[in-house]
N, C-alpha and C positions, 0 to 999 in steps of 0.2 A: 457444351457437357466441360465439365473439371475434373482435374484432379488432383484428388486433397492427400493430406499425409498428415496423419496422429500419430503425436511420439505421445507414450505414457508411461511417468514416471512417476516412483512408488517407492513410499516409505515400509514400515516393518507390515503387516495389514491391525495392527495396535495404534500407530502411528509416535509408538513412542520406540526409543534409544535411550544406553544405556552409558554412562561416562562413567569413565578414573583416568587420574591422571595420567598423561605420560602412555594412553593406548590409543593406536594407529584405526582412524576413522570405517575397516570396517569389523577389528572388533566392540568396535561400542559397541554393537548392537545384541551382544555380548554378556552385559553387565547387566548387573541390579539396579541400577539406580536409573527410577520410569522420565525419560526427557521425550519431550514431543521434535520430531525431525523436521524439519524446514531447510527444503532446497530452495537459494535464490539466482536469480539473474541478475545483473547486475549490466548496465550499455548505459552509456554515452553520450550527448547531444547527437552524433551521426550513427548511430547504434553499434556501435562497436567496443568491443567486450573489456569490461573495467576487472582485469582478473587480481591488484594489488591493498586491497584493501582490510582490513582489519577486523577487530570483535567490538573494536568502540567505535568504527563507524554505521554499524548496523539497531537495529530498534525493533522490540518487537510487542505488539499490546494485542495483552488476548480477555478477546471482551472488552474491549474500552479498556484497560488495568495495563501497563506496564510488567513488565517480564522481568528479569539476568540473562541475557544470555553466555549460557553455563556452558556452551558445547559448541566451539569454533575451527573451523577447517579449508582453507584454501585450497588444500591439496589435488591438481586433477583425479577427480571420478571416473573409477571403473565403469562400464557401461554392458548391464547385464537385462538384453532384448529379444522378444520377440513380434521377431516380420510380419509381416499379415499383409497380404497383397493381392489386388482384387483382381480376379480373374473369371467378370461377367462379363458377357456376348462385348458390349461394346467394349470393354478393354485392349479389342485383339489388336485394331492396327496401335497402338501401342504397345502390342507384348516385349516388341523386343527393345526399344527401349528403357520400360519399365524394368527388362529382367536384368540388361548393360547396367543401370544404374545402379539397381540392388548390387550388381559383382564386384564394383567396385565402392561399394560402402562398405561388402562383407573383404575384399581388398583393404581398408585402409583401418579396418581394425586394431587396437592394438592387443598386446599377448596378455592382460590382462579383460576383456573383455572377451562377451561370449552375446553367442546366436540361438535365436533357433527362428524355424523358417514358417509362415505359414499362407494359408491360402483361405478365398472366399468366394463362391460364382453360388456352385451346384451343389454348392457342401460345403461346411466351410471346416477345414483340418486342419492340425498342427505338426510340423512331425515330431516326430517325439525325446528327438535330442537336443540337448544347450551345450551350444564345447566352441570353441576358444580356433576349433579346423578347420580354416577354410578349402581348404580342400572337400572335407564334407558340407561342411556349407553350398558352396558351387557349385555341386553336382544333382546338388539337390533342387537351386538353381535353374539347372540346364535343361533337366529331365526331369520332374517334374510337378512343371510348371504348365498347367489347361484351362484356357479360355474357355468359359460359356457357364450362362444360367444368369438371373440376379444380382441383386447387391444387397445381400444381408449383411450391410453391416453392423449395424450396433449386436450383432449376434456376433460378428465378427472380432471388433471390439471385448465381447465378455470371453470368448472364448481365448484373446491374446494373453488377456488378466489370470485367465482362469490355467492356465498353460506353465505363470512365471507366480503359483499360488503360493507356491513353499519353500517361491525363495527366501532368500534376509537381502538386508540393505536395498538401498536403491534399483527396481527394476522398472523398464521402457517398455512398451509396447508399439511398434511404429506399421500401425497398417498404412495403405495406397490404396485410395479410389479412384474412379472418375465422374463420380454421385451422390445421392447421399441415399440413402438407404431404402432400397427393396423388395426386401424381405418375403420368400412366398414359400416359407415353409411349413407344420402349422402349427409350431410355436416359435412365436419371434417376435425377440425382444425390443422395444421403445427403449426412443432415446430418453424418459425417463429413471428408466431401469440399470441404462450404463450411467446416466447421471450420478442417482444417487450412492452406486458403489466406488466410482472413483471420486466421489466426495466422500465415503463414510470408512471408506481404503486407503485416500489419503494414492491416487492416481496424481503427475501431472499431465494434460492434453496435449503435445504441437500440433496444429494442423497449415496444409501450406492448397491453397486454390490457384488450380491451371489447367488457363483456358476459362474462357467466360461457362456458366454468366459466377462466380467464385465461389467461396466460400456457403456453404448452407449455416444459416443463423444458428441452430444448434451448435457447429464444432466450433465457432466464435464465441460464442456462447462458453462453451463447455471451457475449450483454454485456457481466458482468462479467468476461472475463476475457480481452478487448479493450479494457478500458477504459471501453468505454460506460455510457450505464443502460436500468431497464425502470420502464415505472408500467402501473400498470391506472387506468381508466375508467371510469366507468357507464356504461349507454345514451343517458341523458340531459342527459348532458358534452358541451359544445363539444369538437368536434374540432379547428376550425379553434386554437383559443387554446393547444390539444396542440402542430400544429404549430409555432408561432408559436413558442411553450414550449421547442423543441427546434431554434428555427435560432436565440433570441436565445442559446443556451446555443453554441450551438459557434463563435459567431460571441465570445463570451467565456470561450473555452478558451485557456491561454496554453499556448504553445511551446518546450518546453525542448529542451534539446540539452546531446551528450557524448559524447565520443571512444570508444568499444569500447577497456576491455583488452583483448582479443584479439578478431581474424577469421580465428574456427573451422572454422570455417563449420557451427555450429550452432548451437540454440537456447540463448539465454540469461532462465535467471529476472529480470526486472525490478519491481525497488522501488519508487515513489517516495511520498516519504514530506513531509510540512512539518513547525514547528517550531514553531509557533504553536498554541494548543491551542484548544479547540472548535469545527476546521473539518475536515472530509474530503475527500478528494481519490479523486478514481478517474482512474485510468490506465493502458495494456496493463500485461500480467504480462510479459511474453515479449517479445523480441525473435531473428531470425537474425542471427547475427555473420556475416553473407558475406564474403567476398573479394571487392572492388573485380571487379570485371573488365576 
């Protein structure tokens, strides 16, 4: 068995962000000029985050054609997250570790961060409150987690996305599970259903596999396609530090934006590159060139 943490990051539903000179990244989503938003993670050869790059260090290609990076920010990015925890029967022996590690993650939240707690097992449920109140979130984790049932992973990811669907800016879904999907509901979503939504609506997936056999192939594929990351940790590794590592990376991503060459309602291939050598960049690989409604 393994534990996987999937983090999903999302821009606005259309993948567009407006920009004006002198406005903050949060305000950019409310302006009128259409832009495609791209979050990029940069690391050096040892895997350490690189956070001092400038706009001129990045290149973007839209369906193979170079475009101007017309929006750039390397300011720390706040996190809006729905935490989806696997409460299936196989999680019983890991229950305390998962709960306590998640509480530590909540404790490390900054004032601008907001979180929402969800679980999946016998059912999929998400608490109605998206909040920065750590007391409320900790109470949910201490009092409202009940192990049992199967593992409706794809339904849970979809529910996490739906919970934040009305939010603007970057949205994150963090799910923790000990295996692949084993949904037994009357209506079970497939990997393809979740993949389609994640790609079309610009979600970013992160995955951490713990213990054997490691990460499921579908999760790795989805994380790479959407510009996230995937990690493997051992049973005796510190799960709390992994949560913190993910949070730090999310805060230090670069926000890039460009004007699409055409809004044809089709999926476009995205290529984000760097002019500096010795560095690697992760960013989503495609976007929907949707016309503004």
